[in-house]
C-alpha positions in Angstrom: -112.6 -67.0 -39.4 -111.7 -68.1 -43.1 -109.7 -65.0 -43.7 -107.5 -65.5 -40.5 -107.1 -69.3 -41.3 -105.9 -68.5 -44.8 -103.4 -65.8 -43.3 -102.1 -68.3 -40.6 -101.5 -71.0 -42.9 -99.8 -68.8 -45.4 -97.5 -67.3 -42.7 -96.7 -70.6 -40.8 -97.4 -73.2 -43.2 -99.2 -76.6 -42.6 -97.5 -79.9 -41.8 -97.9 -82.4 -44.7 -98.1 -85.9 -43.2 -100.9 -87.9 -45.0 -100.9 -90.7 -42.4 -101.1 -88.6 -39.4 -103.8 -86.3 -41.0 -106.0 -89.3 -41.7 -105.5 -90.4 -38.2 -106.4 -86.9 -36.8 -109.5 -86.6 -39.2 -110.7 -90.1 -37.8 -110.4 -88.8 -34.2 -112.1 -85.5 -35.1 -115.1 -87.1 -36.6 -115.5 -89.6 -33.7 -115.5 -86.5 -31.2 -117.8 -84.4 -33.4 -120.1 -87.3 -33.7 -120.6 -87.2 -30.1 -120.5 -83.3 -29.5 -123.4 -81.1 -29.2 -123.1 -79.4 -32.5 -122.8 -82.3 -35.0 -120.6 -82.4 -38.2 -123.6 -81.5 -40.5 -123.8 -78.3 -38.6 -120.2 -77.1 -39.0 -117.5 -78.2 -41.3 -114.9 -79.2 -38.9 -111.3 -79.5 -40.1 -108.0 -80.2 -38.0 -104.6 -79.1 -39.3 -101.1 -79.1 -37.9 -99.4 -75.8 -38.1 -95.6 -75.5 -38.2 -95.2 -73.9 -35.0 -93.0 -75.4 -32.3 -95.2 -74.3 -29.3 -97.3 -76.7 -27.3 -100.7 -75.2 -28.4 -103.9 -75.7 -30.1 -106.5 -73.3 -31.5 -110.1 -73.3 -32.8 -111.4 -70.8 -35.2 -114.7 -69.6 -36.1 -115.6 -71.6 -39.1 -114.6 -75.0 -37.8 -110.8 -75.0 -38.2 -108.8 -76.5 -35.4 -105.0 -76.2 -35.4 -102.6 -78.3 -33.5 -99.3 -76.8 -33.4 -96.4 -79.2 -34.4 -94.8 -78.8 -30.9 -98.0 -80.2 -29.4 -98.2 -83.1 -31.9 -94.6 -83.8 -31.2 -95.2 -83.5 -27.3 -98.0 -86.1 -27.5 -96.0 -88.5 -29.8 -92.8 -88.4 -27.6 -94.1 -87.9 -24.0 -97.8 -89.4 -24.2 -96.9 -92.6 -26.1 -98.6 -91.2 -29.3 -101.8 -92.0 -28.0 -105.1 -91.5 -29.7 -106.6 -90.6 -26.4 -104.2 -87.7 -26.0 -105.1 -86.3 -29.4 -108.8 -87.0 -28.7 -108.9 -84.8 -25.5 -107.1 -82.0 -27.0 -109.2 -82.1 -30.2 -112.2 -82.4 -27.9 -111.4 -79.3 -26.0 -111.0 -77.3 -29.1 -114.4 -78.8 -30.4 -116.1 -77.5 -27.4 -114.5 -73.9 -28.1 -116.4 -74.3 -31.5 -119.7 -75.8 -30.3 -120.0 -73.2 -27.4 -118.8 -70.4 -29.7 -116.2 -69.3 -27.2 -114.2 -67.8 -30.2 -116.9 -65.4 -31.1 -116.8 -63.1 -28.1 -112.9 -63.6 -28.3 -112.7 -62.0 -31.7 -114.5 -58.8 -30.4 -112.4 -58.8 -27.3 -108.8 -59.1 -28.7 -107.3 -56.0 -30.0 -104.7 -57.7 -32.0 -107.2 -59.4 -34.1 -107.8 -56.3 -36.1 -104.3 -55.9 -36.8 -104.0 -59.6 -37.9 -107.0 -59.2 -40.0 -105.1 -56.1 -41.7 -102.1 -58.3 -42.2 -100.0 -55.9 -39.9 -98.4 -58.5 -37.8 -98.6 -62.2 -37.8 -96.0 -64.0 -35.6 -96.2 -66.6 -32.8 -96.8 -63.6 -30.3 -99.7 -62.6 -32.5 -101.1 -66.0 -32.3 -100.8 -65.9 -28.8 -102.7 -62.7 -28.6 -105.6 -64.4 -30.1 -105.9 -66.5 -27.0 -106.1 -63.4 -24.7 -109.8 -62.8 -23.7 -110.6 -66.6 -23.7 -111.7 -66.6 -20.0 -110.6 -68.9 -17.4 -114.3 -70.3 -17.4 -114.3 -71.1 -21.1 -111.0 -73.1 -20.7 -112.3 -75.2 -17.6 -115.6 -75.7 -19.6 -113.6 -76.7 -22.8 -111.5 -79.2 -20.5 -114.5 -80.8 -18.9 -117.0 -80.9 -21.8 -114.3 -82.0 -24.2 -113.2 -85.0 -21.8 -117.0 -85.9 -22.1 -116.9 -85.8 -25.8 -114.1 -88.0 -25.8 -115.5 -90.3 -23.5 -118.7 -90.4 -25.4 -116.6 -91.3 -28.4 -114.8 -94.2 -26.7 -111.6 -92.5 -25.6 -110.0 -92.4 -22.3 -110.7 -89.0 -20.9 -108.1 -89.3 -18.2 -105.5 -88.5 -20.8 -106.3 -84.8 -20.3 -105.2 -85.0 -16.7 -102.1 -86.9 -17.5 -101.4 -84.3 -20.4 -101.3 -81.5 -18.1 -99.3 -83.4 -15.3 -96.8 -84.6 -18.0 -96.5 -80.8 -19.1 -95.8 -79.6 -15.5 -93.4 -82.6 -15.1 -91.4 -81.3 -18.1 -91.3 -77.7 -16.8 -93.9 -76.3 -19.3 -96.4 -73.8 -18.0 -99.0 -71.6 -19.5 -97.2 -68.2 -20.7 -97.6 -65.2 -18.5 -100.1 -62.6 -19.8 -102.6 -65.1 -20.9 -105.9 -65.6 -19.3 -105.6 -69.3 -19.2 -105.6 -71.2 -16.0 -102.4 -73.0 -15.1 -101.8 -76.8 -16.0 -101.9 -77.5 -12.2 -105.2 -75.8 -11.9 -106.6 -77.5 -15.1 -105.2 -81.0 -13.7 -106.8 -80.3 -10.4 -110.1 -79.5 -12.0 -110.1 -82.4 -14.3 
């Protein structure tokens, strides 16, 4: 996880916005205090990658990346709401708590190439998500909302997030094992 995060940050860069970083760290701390794997068990971190996609990723070792496009979407379309950031961060924390990523690293053929530094582009990042099962995504949505609720955030923001993406014509890219935004909103 550490090697991949170093490579990813070097390749794409991290957004430097101290005020936003403090805010996201505060939200992350609240979520992790109410998770099933407390901050003392894992050094959680949240960073913003300079990628325009509406996406987030969690890596073994506790690093959560929000893509700049996702942050911009929440700020522009979701009223810059802490609740919206909390359900996204909560979702990624669940992937870490449930160790979803450990199996993913073994399943994804592109990971080896990334580790060897052969290719690292947005498609390479998306390849990391292949193998993350639909079951894991639904679990991360539902338990992430529970963590957000426990931490005092409004979990209905997850439903509104997926509905807003749909209303703006955004959908999960083809070829990924992720459920659609429509399916996720319905389950939530």
